[in-house]
C-alpha positions as CSV (number, residue, x, y, z in Angstrom):
1,X,-19.7,8.5,-70.7
2,X,-20.5,9.8,-73.9
3,X,-20.0,8.2,-76.7
4,X,-16.9,9.7,-78.0
5,X,-15.2,8.2,-74.4
6,X,-17.4,5.3,-74.5
7,X,-14.9,4.7,-78.1
8,X,-12.1,5.7,-76.7
9,X,-12.4,2.8,-73.8
10,X,-13.5,0.2,-75.9
11,X,-11.0,0.7,-78.9
12,X,-7.4,0.9,-75.6
13,X,-9.1,-2.4,-74.7
14,X,-9.9,-4.6,-77.7
15,X,-9.3,-3.1,-81.2
16,X,-5.6,-4.9,-81.0
17,X,-7.8,-8.5,-79.9
18,X,-9.8,-8.6,-82.0
19,X,-8.4,-7.5,-85.2
20,X,-9.4,-3.3,-85.4
21,X,-6.5,-3.0,-86.2
22,X,-3.6,-5.0,-88.6
23,X,-1.3,-7.0,-86.5
24,X,1.3,-6.1,-88.1
25,X,1.3,-2.7,-90.1
26,X,-0.7,-1.7,-87.2
27,X,-2.9,0.2,-89.0
28,X,-5.8,1.0,-88.9
29,X,-8.6,-1.4,-90.6
30,X,-12.3,-0.4,-89.1
31,X,-13.8,2.0,-86.7
32,X,-15.9,1.5,-83.5
33,X,-19.6,3.1,-84.0
34,X,-21.7,3.8,-80.7
35,X,-25.3,3.6,-81.3
36,X,-27.8,3.9,-77.6
37,X,-30.0,1.1,-76.7
38,X,-32.1,-0.1,-73.8
39,X,-30.2,-0.2,-70.3
40,X,-26.1,0.5,-72.5
41,X,-24.7,0.9,-75.8
42,X,-24.0,-1.1,-78.9
43,X,-20.3,-0.4,-80.2
44,X,-19.8,-2.0,-83.7
45,X,-16.8,-2.5,-85.8
46,X,-16.5,-4.6,-89.2
47,X,-15.0,-7.2,-87.3
48,X,-17.8,-7.6,-83.9
49,X,-19.8,-5.0,-81.2
50,X,-20.1,-5.2,-77.7
51,X,-22.6,-4.4,-75.6
52,X,-22.0,-1.3,-73.0
53,X,-24.2,-1.8,-69.4
54,X,-24.7,2.5,-68.0
55,X,-21.8,1.5,-65.4
56,X,-19.0,1.3,-67.9
57,X,-19.1,-2.1,-67.8
58,X,-18.3,-4.5,-71.5
59,X,-19.6,-7.2,-72.1
60,X,-17.8,-9.4,-74.5
């Protein structure tokens, strides 16, 4: 998976839960940034971050 696909997957699964999207207005508060790390990628937002393994499992 490329960075955009990983960003979209994390966004779809976690955005409403972690505060990336405002619950009252539905507006995007901040976006995700994907960074390569050993053995996977780190997806960070202003509310926190997630490690995504090479087999695309999101670790919370």
